[in-house]
Wavefront OBJ file of the C-alpha trace (Angstrom):
o trace
v 63.744 34.361 184.726
v 59.976 33.624 184.936
v 60.572 29.959 184.083
v 63.289 29.679 186.708
v 60.926 30.956 189.420
v 58.182 28.569 188.293
v 60.702 25.707 188.372
v 61.775 26.547 191.935
v 58.133 26.882 193.025
v 57.219 23.603 191.358
v 60.210 21.813 192.920
v 59.321 22.964 196.415
v 55.671 22.143 195.929
v 56.531 18.658 194.618
v 58.777 17.941 197.608
v 56.053 19.151 200.070
v 53.418 17.106 198.213
v 55.467 13.904 198.324
v 56.362 14.470 201.996
v 52.703 14.828 202.902
v 51.218 12.001 200.889
v 50.770 9.834 204.040
v 48.702 12.420 205.969
v 46.722 13.169 202.782
v 45.853 9.443 202.497
v 44.732 9.454 206.126
v 42.551 12.461 205.518
v 41.011 10.665 202.546
v 40.391 7.650 204.821
v 38.744 10.023 207.325
v 36.467 11.370 204.529
v 35.492 7.805 203.596
v 34.735 7.027 207.237
v 32.777 10.213 207.597
v 30.734 9.355 204.539
v 29.972 5.944 206.067
v 29.021 7.474 209.422
v 26.720 9.921 207.643
v 24.919 7.128 205.809
v 24.526 5.268 209.104
v 23.056 8.361 210.821
v 20.524 8.706 208.006
v 19.654 5.020 208.172
v 19.469 4.740 211.961
v 16.055 4.490 213.493
v 16.684 4.968 217.159
v 17.885 8.228 218.661
v 20.684 6.460 220.583
v 22.214 5.125 217.303
v 21.935 8.538 215.704
v 23.665 10.151 218.625
v 26.353 7.543 218.779
v 27.080 7.911 215.029
v 27.015 11.692 215.363
v 29.649 11.552 218.171
v 31.747 9.247 216.015
v 31.384 11.695 213.128
v 32.462 14.616 215.329
v 35.553 12.608 216.412
v 36.471 11.869 212.821
v 35.960 15.569 211.830
v 38.197 16.728 214.693
v 40.898 14.242 213.772
v 40.726 15.503 210.131
v 40.997 19.148 211.297
v 44.078 18.241 213.396
v 45.752 16.734 210.363
v 47.571 19.933 209.442
v 50.305 18.340 207.189
v 47.490 17.137 204.869
v 46.404 20.735 204.394
v 49.949 21.663 203.493
v 49.925 18.809 200.921
v 46.654 20.119 199.427
v 48.167 23.595 199.131
v 51.214 22.064 197.462
v 49.005 20.303 194.946
v 47.270 23.592 194.175
v 50.687 25.271 193.758
v 51.743 22.446 191.349
v 48.595 23.055 189.381
v 49.364 26.756 189.190
v 52.935 26.041 187.946
v 51.603 23.571 185.367
v 49.122 26.138 183.976
v 51.601 29.011 183.951
v 54.531 27.088 182.477
v 53.433 27.258 178.856
v 51.456 30.486 179.209
v 52.660 32.661 176.367
v 52.181 36.345 177.047
v 51.646 37.637 173.524
v 51.979 41.355 173.430
v 50.329 42.809 170.407
v 52.477 45.416 168.815
v 50.317 48.071 167.228
v 51.963 49.686 164.300
v 50.898 53.190 163.505
v 50.185 53.678 159.843
v 50.493 57.400 159.029
v 48.047 57.040 156.133
v 45.381 55.335 158.286
v 44.624 58.548 160.135
v 44.308 60.388 156.801
v 41.913 57.714 155.498
v 39.735 58.016 158.670
v 39.576 61.774 158.372
v 38.778 61.562 154.672
v 35.892 59.290 155.285
v 34.628 61.618 158.026
v 34.734 64.585 155.665
v 32.941 62.638 152.960
v 30.181 61.633 155.415
v 29.775 65.269 156.522
v 29.603 66.642 153.021
v 26.566 64.576 152.000
l 1 2 3 4 5 6 7 8 9 10 11 12 13 14 15 16 17 18 19 20 21 22 23 24 25 26 27 28 29 30 31 32 33 34 35 36 37 38 39 40 41 42 43 44 45 46 47 48 49 50 51 52 53 54 55 56 57 58 59 60 61 62 63 64 65 66 67 68 69 70 71 72 73 74 75 76 77 78 79 80 81 82 83 84 85 86 87 88 89 90 91 92 93 94 95 96 97 98 99 100 101 102 103 104 105 106 107 108 109 110 111 112 113 114 115 116
């Protein structure tokens, strides 16, 4: 039953990820533009250029924040990673067998230690 739930979760996450690939690519493009804007702000010598690039950077950041489907795609990618790691996760439960003579051996060694 665990594998069935993981399969359903993985299927839903894969569909959401594929459906949101376009917005995710646009968010990646926004990150590249933001990196270029940051480099230009650092390189700029005049205050006007720095302010202009800063305004452009704020516009790019706001457009990336408004790109909600890309965030859903990122969450779907995280869910797919979770499904991938849990798929072959074997929960090995160690069965501890009680040896009736082991307790006797432990008590015998305790008695021998006390007698010396």
